[in-house]
All heavy atoms as an XYZ file, in Angstrom:
731
protein
N      12.376      6.362     32.967
C      11.808      5.403     33.890
C      10.334      5.686     33.823
O       9.775      6.623     34.256
C      12.256      5.644     35.292
C      13.601      5.037     35.609
S      14.082      5.267     37.273
C      14.854      6.830     37.247
N       9.569      4.784     33.131
C       8.181      4.891     33.178
C       7.542      4.360     34.401
O       7.582      3.260     34.763
C       7.651      4.071     31.939
N       6.897      5.252     35.231
C       6.212      5.093     36.406
C       5.219      3.903     36.231
O       5.188      2.988     37.038
C       5.570      6.312     36.932
O       6.488      7.382     37.005
C       4.921      6.114     38.233
N       4.275      4.068     35.323
C       3.232      3.021     35.068
C       3.809      1.687     34.987
O       3.345      0.681     35.580
C       2.284      3.557     33.979
C       1.059      2.731     33.882
C       0.167      3.233     32.761
C      -1.019      2.292     32.579
N      -1.604      2.222     31.341
N       4.853      1.543     34.168
C       5.416      0.261     33.819
C       5.989     -0.308     35.088
O       5.770     -1.486     35.318
C       6.530      0.480     32.755
C       7.175     -0.728     32.326
C       8.368     -0.467     31.465
O       8.210      0.296     30.427
O       9.409     -1.002     31.567
N       6.623      0.444     35.980
C       7.279     -0.188     37.119
C       6.116     -0.617     38.027
O       6.175     -1.642     38.656
C       8.195      0.882     37.859
C       9.427      1.056     37.164
O      10.015      0.177     36.509
N       9.942      2.285     37.092
N       5.046      0.189     38.276
C       3.925     -0.137     39.064
C       3.265     -1.406     38.527
O       2.855     -2.354     39.306
C       2.980      0.991     39.210
C       3.365      2.024     40.176
C       4.176      3.115     39.835
C       3.023      1.938     41.567
C       4.546      4.128     40.758
C       3.411      2.874     42.504
C       4.166      3.843     42.084
O       4.569      4.817     43.103
N       3.205     -1.534     37.234
C       2.508     -2.625     36.551
C       3.292     -3.954     36.974
O       2.815     -4.989     37.287
C       2.399     -2.466     35.136
C       1.510     -3.397     34.355
C       0.099     -3.154     34.583
O      -0.315     -2.095     35.025
N      -0.820     -4.267     34.443
N       4.593     -3.852     36.755
C       5.536     -4.939     36.941
C       5.340     -5.449     38.464
O       5.253     -6.641     38.758
C       6.927     -4.591     36.608
C       7.169     -4.478     35.203
C       7.933     -5.583     37.117
C       8.500     -3.696     34.779
N       5.369     -4.511     39.308
C       5.435     -4.781     40.750
C       4.023     -5.391     41.157
O       4.001     -6.456     41.795
C       5.710     -3.536     41.530
C       7.044     -3.010     41.409
C       5.304     -3.649     43.032
C       7.317     -1.610     41.839
N       2.983     -4.869     40.496
C       1.677     -5.428     40.848
C       1.546     -6.793     40.154
O       1.074     -7.820     40.920
C       0.558     -4.466     40.310
C      -0.844     -4.905     40.665
C      -1.806     -3.898     40.072
C      -3.189     -4.382     40.410
N      -4.243     -3.902     39.387
N       1.834     -7.033     39.024
C       1.611     -8.284     38.330
C       2.478     -9.443     38.853
O       2.119    -10.564     38.947
C       1.959     -8.135     36.806
C       0.984     -7.430     36.001
C       1.405     -7.280     34.498
O       2.505     -7.659     34.161
O       0.637     -6.533     33.866
N       3.697     -9.029     39.528
C       4.522    -10.128     40.058
C       4.427    -10.165     41.606
O       5.149    -10.980     42.199
C       5.973     -9.728     39.692
C       6.195     -9.965     38.201
O       6.215    -11.034     37.665
N       6.385     -8.853     37.389
N       3.424     -9.497     42.100
C       3.354     -9.525     43.603
C       4.674     -9.254     44.259
O       5.027     -9.863     45.376
C       2.714    -10.839     44.063
C       1.306    -11.034     43.588
O       0.513    -10.002     43.638
N       1.096    -12.132     43.128
N       5.419     -8.305     43.765
C       6.795     -7.915     44.263
C       6.784     -7.579     45.675
O       7.673     -7.939     46.401
C       7.485     -6.853     43.488
S       7.758     -7.375     41.692
N       5.787     -6.933     46.225
C       5.740     -6.194     47.516
C       5.542     -7.340     48.627
O       5.692     -7.069     49.769
C       4.833     -5.076     47.586
C       5.387     -3.987     46.649
C       4.397     -2.753     46.709
O       3.184     -2.927     46.670
O       4.942     -1.648     46.897
N       5.147     -8.474     48.246
C       4.834     -9.567     49.280
C       5.899    -10.674     49.363
O       5.811    -11.521     50.161
C       3.468    -10.230     48.784
O       3.604    -10.980     47.551
C       2.310     -9.256     48.819
N       6.960    -10.524     48.543
C       7.900    -11.638     48.393
C       9.131    -11.527     49.459
O       9.852    -12.462     49.639
C       8.520    -11.674     47.074
C       7.454    -12.209     45.996
C       8.052    -12.346     44.662
C       7.055    -12.891     43.708
N       7.709    -12.967     42.234
N       9.327    -10.323     50.162
C      10.410    -10.149     51.005
C       9.842     -9.652     52.306
O       8.910     -8.856     52.316
C      11.388     -9.146     50.494
C      12.433     -9.606     49.631
S      13.605     -8.256     49.093
C      14.792     -8.350     50.318
N      10.404    -10.128     53.471
C      10.100     -9.687     54.700
C      10.543     -8.222     54.922
O      11.527     -7.874     54.387
N       9.781     -7.443     55.722
C      10.135     -6.096     55.971
C      11.639     -5.964     56.454
O      12.338     -4.954     55.968
C       9.131     -5.435     56.970
C       9.362     -3.861     57.173
C       9.168     -3.146     55.845
C       8.315     -3.277     58.125
N      12.053     -6.595     57.397
C      13.425     -6.414     57.925
C      14.603     -6.497     56.698
O      15.456     -5.707     56.568
C      13.650     -7.507     58.862
C      12.452     -7.912     59.404
C      11.475     -7.680     58.260
N      14.294     -7.437     55.821
C      15.215     -7.616     54.720
C      14.941     -6.488     53.552
O      15.845     -6.076     52.990
C      14.984     -8.918     54.086
S      15.851    -10.212     54.991
N      13.739     -6.039     53.479
C      13.473     -4.898     52.515
C      14.218     -3.678     52.962
O      14.837     -3.013     52.225
C      11.926     -4.678     52.565
C      11.584     -3.228     51.806
C      11.207     -5.757     51.846
N      14.164     -3.478     54.366
C      14.831     -2.285     54.868
C      16.336     -2.432     54.799
O      17.049     -1.434     54.358
C      14.449     -2.103     56.299
C      13.012     -1.716     56.615
C      12.687     -1.744     58.099
C      12.669     -0.380     55.957
N      16.873     -3.679     54.993
C      18.263     -3.883     54.891
C      18.744     -3.718     53.422
O      19.774     -3.008     53.236
C      18.594     -5.303     55.328
C      20.111     -5.546     55.700
C      20.205     -6.988     56.191
O      19.757     -7.281     57.370
O      20.864     -7.743     55.467
N      18.038     -4.243     52.541
C      18.476     -4.077     51.090
C      18.311     -2.639     50.675
O      19.201     -2.103     49.987
C      17.602     -4.949     50.267
N      17.273     -2.026     51.110
C      17.002     -0.609     50.770
C      18.187      0.268     51.189
O      18.812      1.071     50.548
C      15.724     -0.100     51.363
C      15.422      1.386     51.256
C      14.793      1.850     50.102
C      15.879      2.297     52.142
C      14.582      3.236     49.917
C      15.590      3.685     51.979
C      15.036      4.082     50.876
N      18.567      0.070     52.510
C      19.717      0.851     53.096
C      21.031      0.549     52.422
O      21.767      1.488     52.126
C      19.791      0.500     54.705
C      18.806      1.100     55.446
S      18.745      2.890     55.375
C      20.178      3.415     56.297
N      21.100     -0.657     51.986
C      22.466     -1.034     51.337
C      22.582     -0.356     49.849
O      23.610     -0.219     49.407
C      22.698     -2.507     51.143
O      21.917     -3.176     50.265
N      21.421     -0.151     49.288
C      21.317      0.490     48.003
C      21.376      2.029     48.058
O      22.040      2.732     47.384
C      20.241     -0.134     47.170
C      20.447     -1.622     46.905
C      20.046      0.563     45.802
C      19.264     -2.360     46.283
N      20.331      2.600     48.877
C      20.153      4.032     48.899
C      20.853      4.692     49.861
O      20.920      5.918     49.858
C      18.633      4.266     49.117
C      17.758      3.955     47.910
C      17.345      2.701     47.649
C      17.404      4.887     46.996
C      16.674      2.318     46.596
C      16.825      4.662     45.849
C      16.263      3.297     45.586
N      21.599      4.054     50.749
C      22.403      4.678     51.807
C      23.746      3.955     51.855
O      24.474      3.959     50.942
C      21.607      4.648     53.149
C      22.113      5.751     54.094
O      23.136      6.148     54.075
N      21.152      6.184     54.902
N      23.980      3.396     53.057
C      25.217      2.603     53.203
C      24.957      1.361     53.940
O      23.865      1.100     54.512
C      26.392      3.414     53.927
O      25.881      3.734     55.276
C      26.840      4.503     53.173
N      25.812      0.384     53.970
C      25.687     -0.836     54.665
C      25.737     -2.021     53.780
O      25.760     -1.837     52.531
N      25.681     -3.087     54.414
C      25.735     -4.381     53.627
C      24.463     -5.137     53.795
O      23.555     -4.713     54.500
C      26.840     -5.351     54.173
O      26.710     -5.437     55.504
N      24.325     -6.154     53.086
C      23.134     -7.039     53.076
C      23.397     -8.408     53.630
O      24.518     -9.057     53.157
C      22.334     -7.037     51.840
C      21.030     -7.781     51.808
C      23.224     -7.507     50.697
C      20.210     -7.433     50.640
N      22.747     -8.956     54.643
C      23.139    -10.281     55.267
C      22.840    -11.409     54.311
O      22.106    -11.184     53.383
C      22.257    -10.386     56.524
O      20.909    -10.565     56.142
N      23.367    -12.525     54.661
C      23.138    -13.752     53.763
C      21.618    -14.184     53.690
O      21.104    -14.478     52.581
C      23.891    -14.865     54.274
C      25.435    -14.717     54.152
O      25.908    -13.758     53.614
N      26.206    -15.684     54.529
N      21.041    -13.940     54.773
C      19.563    -14.214     54.916
C      18.799    -13.400     53.850
O      17.970    -13.899     53.174
C      19.064    -14.119     56.318
C      17.536    -14.233     56.440
C      17.092    -13.957     57.800
C      15.582    -14.024     58.007
N      14.751    -13.179     57.261
N      19.105    -12.068     53.963
C      18.326    -11.197     53.073
C      18.743    -11.209     51.648
O      17.961    -10.981     50.832
C      18.541     -9.852     53.621
S      17.692     -9.494     55.250
N      19.971    -11.580     51.356
C      20.425    -11.880     50.043
C      19.491    -13.038     49.522
O      19.165    -13.002     48.291
C      21.898    -12.332     49.866
S      23.032    -11.006     49.606
N      19.323    -14.075     50.273
C      18.420    -15.202     49.932
C      17.052    -14.636     49.453
O      16.505    -15.126     48.466
N      16.460    -13.742     50.358
C      15.202    -13.217     50.068
C      15.183    -12.350     48.773
O      14.226    -12.454     48.037
C      14.628    -12.518     51.263
C      14.266    -13.331     52.381
C      13.464    -12.524     53.339
O      12.736    -11.545     53.151
O      13.481    -12.923     54.593
N      16.195    -11.698     48.609
C      16.281    -10.752     47.405
C      16.395    -11.587     46.160
O      15.709    -11.369     45.188
C      17.563     -9.860     47.557
C      17.888     -8.929     46.362
C      16.831     -7.839     46.443
C      19.244     -8.265     46.531
N      17.160    -12.690     46.152
C      17.273    -13.655     45.011
C      15.892    -14.192     44.722
O      15.453    -14.323     43.630
C      18.410    -14.649     45.174
C      18.363    -15.716     44.080
C      19.626    -13.901     45.177
N      15.202    -14.584     45.748
C      13.893    -15.167     45.611
C      12.884    -14.178     45.062
O      12.021    -14.401     44.201
C      13.264    -15.770     46.948
C      11.773    -16.125     46.914
C      14.079    -16.987     47.340
N      13.077    -12.901     45.488
C      12.222    -11.801     44.962
C      12.357    -11.765     43.310
O      11.344    -11.447     42.686
C      12.773    -10.410     45.585
C      12.170     -9.174     45.041
C      10.747     -9.016     45.517
C      12.939     -7.985     45.479
N      13.486    -11.937     42.993
C      13.751    -11.953     41.358
C      14.192    -10.605     40.940
O      14.003     -9.567     41.431
N      15.052    -10.672     39.888
C      15.621     -9.513     39.269
C      14.666     -8.529     38.802
O      14.856     -7.236     38.871
C      16.616     -9.864     38.120
C      17.428     -8.753     37.683
C      18.679     -9.148     36.921
C      19.566     -8.012     36.572
N      20.850     -8.357     36.140
N      13.627     -8.919     38.171
C      12.545     -8.113     37.609
C      11.922     -7.185     38.669
O      11.845     -6.088     38.569
C      11.393     -8.923     36.701
C      10.268     -8.006     36.455
C      12.067     -9.575     35.552
N      11.527     -7.895     39.765
C      11.035     -7.121     40.833
C      12.007     -6.204     41.571
O      11.664     -5.035     41.871
C      10.433     -8.200     41.930
S       8.814     -8.963     41.697
N      13.157     -6.734     41.658
C      14.226     -5.872     42.418
C      14.459     -4.645     41.590
O      14.394     -3.463     42.127
C      15.531     -6.703     42.463
C      16.689     -5.950     42.854
N      16.759     -5.376     44.143
C      17.893     -5.598     42.312
C      17.954     -4.790     44.295
N      18.652     -4.918     43.101
N      14.495     -4.759     40.337
C      14.809     -3.623     39.395
C      13.603     -2.675     39.438
O      13.785     -1.376     39.506
C      15.056     -4.048     37.958
O      15.312     -3.026     37.176
N      12.458     -3.167     39.250
C      11.294     -2.344     39.329
C      10.994     -1.544     40.593
O      10.591     -0.424     40.615
C       9.947     -3.230     38.994
N      11.339     -2.217     41.781
C      11.139     -1.641     43.149
C      12.150     -0.472     43.183
O      11.847      0.575     43.780
C      11.292     -2.618     44.191
C      10.110     -3.589     44.290
C      10.314     -4.801     45.186
C       8.830     -2.939     44.948
N      13.400     -0.768     42.788
C      14.462      0.319     42.918
C      14.067      1.516     41.980
O      14.093      2.611     42.433
C      15.853     -0.296     42.412
C      16.899      0.924     42.345
C      16.379     -1.185     43.596
N      13.613      1.303     40.830
C      13.299      2.387     39.962
C      12.103      3.105     40.355
O      11.983      4.372     40.375
C      13.003      1.716     38.476
C      14.299      1.468     37.852
C      14.050      0.738     36.438
C      15.305      0.264     35.826
N      15.042     -0.467     34.673
N      11.115      2.385     41.020
C       9.890      3.059     41.496
C      10.378      4.024     42.695
O       9.848      5.109     42.889
C       8.845      2.052     41.928
C       7.562      2.696     42.527
C       6.498      1.870     43.074
N       7.000      1.434     44.356
C       6.339      0.539     45.098
N       5.152      0.013     44.712
N       6.824      0.121     46.290
N      11.217      3.407     43.590
C      11.647      4.259     44.748
C      12.380      5.593     44.249
O      12.214      6.646     44.789
C      12.693      3.461     45.575
O      11.928      2.177     45.963
C      13.065      4.212     46.839
N      13.189      5.365     43.134
C      13.881      6.572     42.668
C      12.927      7.628     42.117
O      13.205      8.758     42.028
C      14.853      6.155     41.454
C      16.192      5.608     41.956
C      16.820      4.983     40.754
C      17.010      6.732     42.567
N      11.661      7.189     41.785
C      10.612      8.279     41.333
C      10.180      9.133     42.414
O       9.517     10.150     42.194
C       9.572      7.467     40.629
C      10.030      6.902     39.367
C       9.004      5.855     38.706
O       7.897      5.656     39.396
O       9.350      5.278     37.749
N      10.386      8.624     43.619
C       9.810      9.390     44.815
C      10.646     10.720     44.991
O      11.860     10.719     44.916
C      10.007      8.561     46.062
C       9.372      9.265     47.235
O       9.461     10.394     47.495
N       8.646      8.434     48.072
N       9.930     11.875     45.113
C      10.658     13.185     45.172
C      11.758     13.333     46.207
O      12.672     13.992     46.127
C       9.441     14.188     45.427
C       8.277     13.495     44.929
C       8.492     12.053     45.161
N      11.530     12.468     47.330
C      12.454     12.538     48.376
C      13.827     12.157     47.948
O      14.833     12.580     48.560
C      12.190     11.623     49.685
C      10.850     10.994     49.636
C      12.566     12.260     50.856
C      10.697     10.128     50.844
N      13.939     11.398     46.870
C      15.256     10.870     46.403
C      15.703     11.669     45.131
O      16.627     11.234     44.428
C      15.178      9.396     46.047
C      14.814      8.499     47.315
C      13.591      7.957     47.335
C      15.675      8.343     48.360
C      13.167      7.209     48.512
C      15.404      7.653     49.370
C      14.103      7.069     49.465
N      15.137     12.796     44.986
C      15.487     13.589     43.689
C      16.951     14.005     43.672
O      17.546     14.311     42.637
C      14.592     14.735     43.558
C      14.749     15.874     44.561
C      13.822     17.096     44.457
C      13.978     18.311     45.280
N      14.127     18.033     46.706
N      17.591     14.175     44.851
C      18.971     14.567     44.883
C      19.934     13.432     44.660
O      21.180     13.633     44.467
C      19.231     15.203     46.202
C      18.588     16.556     46.411
O      18.145     17.146     45.386
O      18.327     16.931     47.635
N      19.383     12.233     44.468
C      20.263     11.065     44.264
C      20.579     10.963     42.768
O      19.646     11.192     42.015
C      19.772      9.769     44.863
C      19.643      9.671     46.418
C      18.969      8.361     46.789
C      20.909      9.856     47.123
N      21.709     10.402     42.446
C      22.005     10.183     41.041
C      21.466      8.781     40.651
O      21.937      7.749     41.211
C      23.571     10.233     40.841
C      23.870      9.902     39.383
O      23.039     10.202     38.448
O      24.969      9.278     39.134
N      20.351      8.768     39.812
C      19.699      7.441     39.419
C      20.777      6.493     38.912
O      20.704      5.249     39.243
C      18.775      7.828     38.420
C      18.435      9.287     38.637
C      19.742      9.950     39.113
N      21.739      6.775     38.030
C      22.698      6.015     37.517
C      23.599      5.271     38.603
O      23.846      4.115     38.497
C      23.653      6.650     36.504
N      23.911      6.035     39.683
C      24.689      5.535     40.781
C      23.889      4.526     41.582
O      24.299      3.357     41.980
C      25.085      6.698     41.745
O      25.867      7.647     40.986
C      25.963      6.083     42.896
N      22.568      4.793     41.816
C      21.707      3.933     42.599
C      21.485      2.682     41.785
O      21.502      1.548     42.279
C      20.309      4.714     42.920
C      20.614      5.844     43.903
C      19.409      3.733     43.520
C      21.310      5.588     45.172
N      21.172      2.827     40.496
C      20.984      1.543     39.695
C      22.157      0.775     39.561
O      22.046     -0.514     39.826
C      20.332      1.968     38.327
C      18.930      2.545     38.516
C      20.480      0.823     37.346
C      18.354      3.179     37.293
N      23.365      1.318     39.446
C      24.609      0.569     39.489
C      24.683     -0.174     40.936
O      25.105     -1.305     40.851
C      25.795      1.538     39.334
N      24.471      0.491     41.999
C      24.559     -0.148     43.289
C      23.557     -1.313     43.427
O      23.857     -2.206     43.987
C      24.285      0.905     44.376
C      25.524      1.498     44.998
C      25.199      2.551     46.082
C      25.350      2.114     47.460
N      25.203      3.089     48.479
N      22.322     -1.032     42.824
C      21.274     -2.135     42.960
C      21.748     -3.339     42.136
O      21.598     -4.519     42.600
C      20.024     -1.593     42.478
O      19.820     -1.550     41.180
N      22.352     -3.163     41.012
C      22.805     -4.294     40.204
C      24.039     -4.862     40.888
O      24.115     -6.157     40.898
C      23.236     -3.743     38.781
C      22.097     -3.282     38.002
C      24.035     -4.860     37.949
C      22.317     -2.498     36.783
N      24.931     -4.124     41.521
C      26.012     -4.761     42.309
C      25.497     -5.686     43.435
O      25.958     -6.728     43.652
C      26.911     -3.620     42.783
C      28.120     -4.099     43.477
C      28.963     -2.907     44.032
O      28.306     -1.882     44.395
N      30.237     -3.127     44.236
N      24.513     -5.115     44.283
C      23.836     -5.899     45.333
C      23.340     -7.160     44.739
O      23.435     -8.300     45.284
C      22.837     -5.086     46.007
C      23.376     -3.880     46.794
C      24.243     -4.379     48.086
N      24.703     -3.295     48.929
C      25.822     -2.626     48.564
N      26.538     -3.020     47.519
N      26.165     -1.620     49.284
N      22.571     -7.038     43.643
C      21.914     -8.224     43.086
C      22.970     -9.227     42.683
O      22.877    -10.408     43.061
C      21.101     -7.762     41.804
C      20.664     -8.919     41.072
C      21.144     -9.537     39.993
C      19.409     -9.780     41.446
N      20.429    -10.674     39.684
C      19.394    -10.829     40.414
C      18.592     -9.723     42.461
C      18.443    -11.772     40.594
C      17.545    -10.827     42.548
C      17.498    -11.783     41.533
N      24.050     -8.763     41.896
C      25.023     -9.795     41.521
C      25.790    -10.415     42.592
O      26.102    -11.645     42.611
C      26.011     -9.068     40.538
C      25.427     -8.761     39.293
O      24.333     -9.382     38.772
N      25.963     -7.807     38.521
N      26.083     -9.634     43.646
C      26.731    -10.157     44.891
C      25.810    -11.218     45.615
O      26.483    -12.277     45.926
C      27.089     -8.943     45.973
C      28.215     -8.207     45.353
O      28.797     -8.448     44.415
N      28.370     -7.008     46.061
N      24.535    -10.897     45.704
C      23.712    -11.905     46.311
C      23.536    -13.110     45.547
O      23.427    -14.274     46.055
C      22.242    -11.244     46.653
S      22.226    -10.045     48.059
N      23.438    -12.965     44.293
C      23.238    -14.155     43.332
C      24.460    -15.050     43.356
O      24.310    -16.183     43.615
C      23.116    -13.638     41.866
C      22.436    -14.543     40.902
C      21.071    -14.990     41.472
C      22.404    -13.936     39.577
N      25.711    -14.460     43.388
C      26.919    -15.109     43.488
C      26.958    -15.941     44.941
O      27.434    -17.097     44.962
C      28.133    -14.334     43.433
N      26.517    -15.218     45.950
C      26.561    -15.780     47.377
C      25.662    -16.974     47.410
O      25.881    -17.948     48.056
C      26.163    -14.654     48.345
C      26.131    -15.054     49.775
C      27.586    -15.092     50.321
C      25.361    -14.195     50.532
N      24.341    -16.719     46.897
C      23.404    -17.872     46.963
C      23.710    -18.987     45.967
O      23.455    -20.138     46.388
C      22.008    -17.332     46.679
C      21.710    -16.119     47.632
C      20.884    -18.315     46.670
C      21.741    -16.447     49.064
N      24.278    -18.794     44.893
C      24.583    -19.792     43.921
C      25.836    -20.615     44.268
O      25.884    -21.736     43.952
C      24.833    -19.223     42.491
C      23.492    -18.857     41.787
O      22.415    -19.269     42.343
O      23.611    -18.232     40.627
N      26.673    -20.025     44.982
C      27.946    -20.790     45.390
C      27.805    -21.476     46.660
O      27.256    -20.982     47.712
C      29.186    -19.809     45.468
O      28.934    -18.982     46.544
N      28.059    -22.809     46.674
C      27.921    -23.617     47.859
C      28.801    -23.077     48.944
O      29.940    -22.559     48.574
C      28.181    -25.026     47.422
C      28.926    -24.923     46.196
C      28.525    -23.566     45.568
N      28.510    -23.152     50.207
C      29.341    -22.786     51.306
C      30.584    -23.721     51.265
O      30.381    -24.894     51.094
C      28.745    -22.933     52.546
O      27.549    -22.023     52.584
N      31.790    -23.172     51.431
C      33.034    -23.983     51.646
C      32.886    -24.944     52.887
O      32.513    -24.435     53.845
C      34.216    -22.931     51.696
C      33.598    -21.776     52.032
C      31.986    -21.787     51.764
N      33.137    -26.194     52.551
C      33.089    -27.145     53.766
C      34.349    -27.007     54.526
O      35.422    -26.827     53.997
C      32.749    -28.496     53.305
O      33.799    -28.866     52.245
N      34.287    -27.287     55.813
C      35.491    -27.101     56.632
C      36.401    -28.299     56.469
O      36.047    -29.384     56.119
C      34.978    -27.131     58.122
């Protein structure tokens, strides 16, 4: 994981300004800890974009506080969250 590359991607795409803090925290907890992500925050995550999502997760993993976490597990969880949100946002709600 190239630190400079992730920071560059985040800066160039204004990744840190695309999601509201409540959804950032919710998405973070669902990837790095436990919990789910609401439909509202899934929408924000999809708007954020896959490039930003991936770069932000990888940059977070570079923080020494997360050194005990398995990067492969976290990246797999982040991809799973992304795919779940994408499917949720792409599929129209079933009508009653």
